[in-house]
C-alpha positions in Angstrom: -41.6 54.5 165.4 -43.4 56.8 163.5 -40.5 59.2 162.5 -37.7 56.3 161.2 -41.0 54.9 159.5 -41.9 58.3 157.5 -38.4 58.9 156.9 -38.2 55.9 155.3 -41.5 56.5 153.4 -40.3 59.6 152.0 -37.1 58.2 150.6 -38.7 55.5 149.1 -40.6 57.9 147.3 -37.8 59.9 146.1 -35.8 57.0 145.3 -38.5 55.3 143.0 -40.1 58.2 141.4 -39.8 56.6 138.0 -42.2 54.0 139.3 -44.8 56.5 140.8 -44.7 59.7 138.8 -46.4 58.1 135.8 -49.1 56.5 137.9 -49.7 59.7 139.6 -49.7 61.9 136.1 -52.3 59.2 134.8 -54.5 59.8 137.8 -54.9 63.4 137.7 -55.3 63.3 134.0 -58.0 60.8 134.6 -59.8 63.2 137.5 -59.1 65.8 134.6 -61.3 64.4 132.6 -64.2 63.6 135.3 -63.5 67.6 136.0 -63.1 66.7 139.2 
């Protein structure tokens, strides 16, 4: 169901921050260079 799926997704992101955090930072830096 939706609730358990969202919970699992949030848990994955909390447990795998080392994977997504650098990618998020790179994306934000790219948008900052573009002035967005």
